N, C-alpha and C positions, 0 to 999 in steps of 0.2 A: 437653840435648839430645849434644854432644861426652863428659860422663863415659858418657852409656848406651852411647853406642857403643863409648868406650873398653874399658866392664866386658864389653863382649862380645867382643868381640875378645880378653881375658884372658880369659874364660873359655872362646873354642876355642881357645887355644892352649893352656892348661891341659888342657883334655881330651886336646888328642894329643898332651901331653905323658906324663900318666899311660897312656893308652890303649900307648903303646910303651914302656913299662918293663916291663923282661926280669928284673923280682925281685917277690917280694912278692906270689904272683897263686893263684888258686883254683878251684875247681873250676866246672864248668860247667855252669851251670840250665837243665835243662828245660823248653822253649814248653810252652804247650799248644799240643793242633788243633781244627782248626775243624770241628765235628762233619758239614754238610750235607755230601753228597757231592760236590754240583758245584761248591759253594766252591773243595773239598780237591784234586777233581782236573782244577779248568780256568782257577786261578788264577797261575798260571806267573808271574813275574817281577811283582805286584803287589806293593806295599809291607805289608807287616806286620806288627805290631810285637805281643808277644808280653809281656803280664806275669804274671815267672814267679812263683810257686809262692810262695821266698820273700821276698817282697812284701807279696804276696796274708795270708800270713801273720800278720805285724808289722803291716800294716794290715784289717784281717779287722774290719767292724762300720761304718767308715764308711762315707758313701754314693760309687756309683761317678763322682757327682762332684767328690765331695773327690779319691777318690785319681787322677783324670788330670788334674784342674788340677795337684794335688803332682808328681806323675810323670811324665807327660807332655806331649811342647810343644804341646799341642791345649789352645786356648780356651772353657774353661765361662766363660759369662753366665750371670748366678744377678744374680735380682731379690734377696739378700738371704736371710738366714733366715725359714723359713716361706716361701721364694718359688721361682717357679719357676727350675730348674736346667738348661740346654742343652746342649746340644754343637756346636762351630763349628769346621772340618776346614778349611784351606786359604784361609780370607779366601770363604768363602762363608757360606750365613746358618744358623740356622738349623737351619728345613725341609727342607735339603738335605746333611745328612747320618743317615742312619739308623743306628735300635739292631735288634740281631736277638738273636732266645732260642728257641736252637732251628733256625734257618733262617726264621725269621719274624717278619718288619715290626711292630713295638712301636708305631711311632709312630698318636698317637693324629688319628684320620682329620678330625677337624674343623680340627682345628692345625696337623696334618701332624710338628709333634717330639714326642719324648717327655724328661719332664720327669725325672733323673735322680737327683734330690735323693735321690727316694722309692726309692729301688733299692738296695739292703746289699750292701759286697761278699764279706760273712757268704755269700751264695746262691748264690755261681754258686764253681765251681773255675777257669775256663774265663775267662779273660777278653780280649779279643785284639780290636786295631783296626786297621782298614786303612786306609791314607791314600792313597786312591785312586778314583775316576770305575768303577762299577760294575755300570753297569746292566744287562747286557745280560750279565748272570749273576744280577745279585738283582731287578731290576725299579727304579718310583719312586725317587729320593727319594735315590738314592748318586752325588751331584753331587761334593762335595767328600771321604766316606769312610764309614766306618760303623763299628759298634762291635758285637762279636758276642760274647755270651753264654750258658754252657752250662755243666752238667757233668760229666765223666768219669767213666764206672760202670768199676767196679773187681770184679769177679766173687774165687772161690776166697778170701774177704778176711773174717778176721774180725771181730767187731762193732768197732764205733769211734765212740767218743761224745764230744762237745767240749761245751762249757756256756762261753759268754764272759757276764763282768759290767762292766759299764763305766760309770765318772761323771767328770763334769765340771765344771769351776766356770762355764764356758758357762753352764751349767744344764741339761745334759744327765743323763738316767741312760737305761742300755741293754742290755737282756738277749739272749741267741740262745743253741738249741740246736740241734746238728746231730746226725746218725746217719746211719750207711750202715753197708754189710753186703753178703755176700756170696757164693754156692753155686758149685755150679761148673758151676749154667743159669741163675742168680738173683741179680740186684743191685738193688739200692733206695740209695738215698741222697735224705733230706729234711731240711729247716730250719727254726727258727722264729723271728725275729726280731723285737722289738719296741723304739722307741722314743719316750721319754717328753723332750721339751725344753722349756724356758722361754726360751727365749734371749731373760731377761733383761739383756744386756748393757749394761754401759754406753758413748756413742761421747761425740765432741766433735758439738753444733748448731751451724747458722751462724751462731748468738750466741758462740762460744767458750765457755758452758757446760756439764759432762759432765751428760749427761741419764742414764736407761735405756729403755732399748727397751719400748712396751708394748706388749702383744693383738697375742704372736705363739708362741703355746702352740702344740706340735709335737706331736701322738699318733699312729705310726704303725704298723702290724703287718702282716709280709709271711709266708707260710709258701711254701715252694717243694718238690715233690718228684717223683720221677723212678725209675721201675723200666723192667728191660729185662729180658726172659727167653728164652735161645738155646732155640727148637723144636727146633731139630736145626742138623749141622753146616754146613747153609748162609742158614737161614732165623731171623729177631729179630726180634720185638714191643717195643718201647718204648713207654711213657707217662706222660707227664709235664704237670702240675697246677703254678699258679702264685695264688697269691691274695693282692689286697693288699687295704689300707681306710687308708684317711689324715684325719686331722682336728686342719684349721688352722686357726687364725688367722691372718688377713693382716694384720701389722701397719701403723703408719701409715711413707708415706715423709717425709724432713724436710723437707718443704713441709704435710705435714698435721699439722692440731694431736692428729688423732685417727681412730681405724677402728675400723667395728664388722665390718669384713667376714669373713667365716665362708666356708669350705670344706670338702666331704667329696667325697673321692674313692674307689670302690670299684672293682679290675677283677680280672677272674678270667678265665686263660689257660689253656687243654687242647688238648695234641696225644696223638694214638695215631699211629703209625710202623709200619709190618711192610717188612723190609727181606729181602732174596735175592740172595746170595753165592756166583756160582760161580765157574768156574776162569776164565774167558773174559769173564762180563758180570755184571751187577751190577739189583737193579729196588730203587725204593723207593717207594711210598705213603704218601703220609699225608694225615692232616683235623688242621683246629685250628679251635675257637670260642675269640672268645674277647668277653668282655661288659664294656660298660664304663657305670660309674656318674658324676653330678658331680650335688652340689646346691650351688652358689653362696649366698649369702645378703647380702645390708646392708639394715637396716632403714632409716638417711638416708637410703639415694635411692631404697627404697620398691624394692628389686629379693629375688627367691625366682625364680633362674633351674631348672632341670634338664635334660641333658639323659643320654641313654639310648641307644650305640650296639652293636651286634653287628656281629660279622664272622662268617663260614660262610666257609671255604677245604676246598680240595681241591687235591691233587700229585701226579703222578709224576714222577719219573726215568728214566731210563733208561742206563746205562752198556756198550759192549762193546770189548773190548780185539778190533785189529788187525793182528798178528799184533803181536811185539818193541817198538813205536816208537809205533806211535799208538793210540789211545781217541777212541771216537766218546760221545756224548752225545746225550736230544734227552728233551725233557722239556714238560710243561703245568703251566700252574696254571690255578684259577679260583675267586674269592672274590666273597661279596655283602655289602654293607655298609649294613647299616640305620639309618637314624640317626630317631631319635624327640630333635627339640629344639622351644623353647620359639621360638626366633627364625627357626626355619625353614616356621612354620606347614601344620606339616601331616607325618610320617612321609613319608621323601623313600630310595628306597633307587640305590643307588650298584654296577651290575654289572662285574666287570671281569676281565680274561682275558691269559692271555699262551701265547706259544710259542715255545719255545727249539732253538737244535743249538750242538754242541760241539766243537769237534776236538783231542785235545791230541795232543804230540808226544813224547816223552820219548826220550833218543840216551847210556845209561848210561856207554857206555866214553869219552862225551867233557863228562856234564853236560847237556849242553844241554837248556833244556824248551822249548817252546812251548805257548802256545794261543788258537782261533780261535773266538769266543762269533757269535754270531747269535739276535739278540731279538725278537719282535714282540710288542707285547700293546694288549691292546683295553679302552679305558674309553668309558660309557656319552657323550655328549654330546664326547666327545671326538678328534682323529683323535693319536695317537699317534708321535714318529717312530718309521720301525724303526730299531735300536740295532746296530752290530755293534763288537768289538774284537779287534783283536789284541797279544799282549804274549810276550816273551818273555827269556830270560833263560838269556846266554852267557859259563860260564867262559873266561878268557883263558887267566890260568895257574891257577896252584895255591894262591897267594892272593890273586886277582882276579878279580872277575866284573860283570859288566856286565847290566843289562838293562833294557828297556824298555815302552811303553804306550802301544796309541792307541786310545782310547772316545770313543763317543757314549752322553749318558745325558739321561735325563728327568726332570718332575717335575710328575706328574696335579694340577692346583690342588686344594684341600680344600674342602671339603664347604663349611665356610665361605664359600669365595672366593664357592662357584654358589650356595649356598642361601638366606646371611644376609639377611632381611628386617630393615627396607631395606636396599640396597646392591648383593647380592651380583650376582653378573655369569656368566649362564649362557653367554659367548661366550668366555669366555677360553682364549688354550690353553697347552695345555702348555709349562713353563719344559726348554727343552735348553740342552745342553754339550757340544763336541769338548774333548777330553783328552788331552794331550800328558803324557808325563812320560819321564824316564831317570835309572838308577842305577846309583854303580859300587860293589861292597861290596871291602870290603880288609881280609882278614888280617893284622896287623898284625907278632902273635905267637901261637906256638901254644906249648906246651909245660906241662912237671909244676904250673911254679909261676907262667906267667901264659900268658892268649889273650885278645887283647886284638882290637878288630874293628872298622870303622871303615865311616860309609854317609853317601854326599855321592847329597843328589837336586835335581832342579828340576823343574820342571813348569809347564806351561801348560793354562789352560781360558778361553774363550770360553764366556757363558749368554746367552743369546737367549731373549727371554718373560719376561724378569723381572718378577715379581707383585708391584705396592702398591698399598696403597688411596689415592688419590686425591681428593682433591673434585671433584665435577663438576658440569653447568650449576644441576642444580636443589642446589645446596649438599650435594646426598650427599656421604659416601666411599663411594666404590667399584672396586670389584679391577681394574689396569687392564695388560695387555702392555703396562708403555711404560718398560722399561731393558735394556739390556747394558752386560753387566758385562766385565771382562776380568780376570782369577787368573790369577796367575804368582807362582813366587819359590825357596827353595832351601830346602834341611830337610839337616841333619850332627846326628848322632847316634854316639853311640861309645858302648862298652861293653867293657869290661875285668873278668874275673874274676883273683881272684888267692887264695894261695896259702903261709906262710911259717913257721916256726916255732909248729904248733900255728895262727895265725889262719886264717881264712879271709876273706873278702869283696869287694866287688867297688865299682866307679866307671864310674855312665851318668850321660849327657851330651846332648843335647838340643837343637839351633836351630833354629828358622824364619822366616823374612823373608819375610811374605808380603802385599806392594802386592796389593789388588783393590781395582779405581777403576769407577767408572761410564767408562763410554762410548757410551753413546746412555739418552736421558731424557723428560719428557714434556717441550713445549715451554718452561711455566712454569719447569719448574728445572735452566736450562740453567747455573744457579750453580755446579752438582752433577758438570760431566763432568770427568774424570782427577781426579778427590777418592774418600780413600780410606771403602769403607764401613763404615757404623758398628757402635762394640762390635767391630770385628774387627783387632786389633793388629796392625801392622807387625814389631812383632821380640817372642818369644817363649823364656827361654832357664829349658832345663829342669836340675837335676844331684843327684844322688844317691851318699852313698856311706853304703856297709855295712860291717861288720864284726862279726865275730861269733870266741867263741874259749871250748872247751867247753858250757857254758849259759849262756854270759854276749854282750849281742849288743848295738849299736848300732845304728841307724842317723838316719840326717840329710839332712835335702832341703832345696835352694835353688831358687826360681822368678823371675823376675823376668817382669813380663807388660808391654806398654808400654801408651802411652798410646792409647784408641778415642773416635773421635772418640764427639760425641751428638748432633751436627746433619749432615746430607747434603751442606749445601753446608762440612764442616769449621769449623766459625768456635769451634765448643764443644766440648770433650775433658775425659775424664777424661783423672788422672795417672798416669806411669807407675807401679807399685810393685815391691816383693822384697818376700817372705815366704820366713822360715826355722823348718821342723820340725824337732821333735828328740823320738825315742825311743827307749828303751833299756828291757830286759828278762835277766830269768832267769827257770830252768826247775828249779823243785825237782821232786825225784821222791820218792816212798812207795807203796809196794806196787802196783805196777807199773800209779799211775797219777800222770801228770804234771800238776805245780801252778804256771802263767806268771805272774809278775808284771809287767806292765808300764806307764810311765811315760810321758807325755807332755807335749810341749812345743809348742802351737802357735802358732804368729805370736809367735816367740821374742822379736825387735824392738818387739811390740806398734803394726806401723805399721796410722795411719791409711792406710783406701782402700774404693775401692765400686767393685765390679764391672759394678754398673748402676746409672743417675744417681740419685739422691737412696736409696739405700737403702744404708747403712750396713753394717758388715763385722767381725765381732767382734775386739776387741783380741787380746791375749797370756789365752790360759788355758790350765789343766792338765789333767790328765785321768791315772785310775786303771786298769786293766782287771785285769782276773784272768779267765784263759783256764786251764779243768779239763780234759782232754783221756783217753780212759784209750785 
């Protein structure tokens, strides 16, 4: 433990030292924008980390789960290759951090979470993390934070084509195609990616013998398309479509002799949006349809289960500028969920709606920005709490700014919690939280050679009515509102861009300290009070170093994940682990075509670790990629 604390302190000191250097530094890397209007207009003071385009270019084709695990301080809970990978932010559970695509919540309505192992970085140009509760902005399930995915459209742009091919010693073969083009009034971007991965790596079994993982084949396909048409100087029409299909063998855990579990998933997501932007007001109307299917089968346990979910959504947003300093926003959302799940013993419908009002203030001369959001959601069978939020960013000087936010947030129980037979509980209450955060952003140096900045955040959130499945009087397990959780902590991040003597690069550092403990539990669980939540590490460190010169580049990343308790009373845990990853490549040009060759070594030190108990992760692996672009 002492050694890990010393390592953390050394990393923090090193980050501060590099950030303060006045030599050898870079260009400023442009971030992405969140396209949902209410989010970009009424989120002043909320912490957002934007994945830069350079990093996405080097790591294109890997899963979003791998990207976030390697390059951000958040923790990804992964059930090994072929298993589900979910997002954990600020000590909360996987169902308390949401994933959004073009402003649409992707959380599976029966489970309340999204599998990030199925989503490829190749399909999106804009990826950003919001480490804050924002239920007043985006609705249910955003207690710890949220991930936002979108594509930026480019008008008056020539046809751009990119083809990617990757092979890995871990058993992976992947290919992808992306095309984009834009005229003065029409822009289009589309991608098609496929992955075939045997995942048949060797791992160390309990006996100490080296064994090969069996029954772990994963095949997946994804295609994303988006088109935007300018109707006139004030109106635009945007259509988007996303199809995913996955065929996976679920491998045995280390405690199982074998497995015959198989799962097939399919998701179709589509949206249509009309927007009007005038001098003093704007209006957005959007509709969306999501169709999700899953088929799980295991002959050994005589299980052959299907589910089919549909979501129909419509929402409107209106914004009006009130003079020079204020903007007023309002809107409403309505969606209906249809669930055909065998364990519900019949088709169930869950209608939900919301109304919201927001006020933003911007003082151009002083740089002060603030936002007030008020939201009320309505969900069949639940009394959803009223959710207000207030946030602001206040520049103190040219190089120093402070921010704060206070918000109430909530999560409606999943359909499994309510309708599952046996055990479902229709009398559950929504989970709710109060979140408080304060942050200081400092520009350490700005110049032609070095640009560096550092951010320090403190957060505190109380979650009430936490849902947990517990054994009842009839021995059947049933979800109950039996827990209260207190999550608090600190986050440090720094970013230094530099350029010198033809070299360009950057150094990025992040550290999260996130105690998250039970403050109230069921009477039979008194031993978990003041204990850390399971699979929520107390520490996470992440560092990335990138350097390039001419057509050559290299990227090195390091992450330290603290130990994770696997029992609620903290009597058992998975040990901490560190991962090193290395990427290097070069670009060759021939007749206006770029050929980029990239090699990677993942888990350089061949660490043996588990993210989820009894599910081994791969050791050292090598991969090579060819990216052809025009």
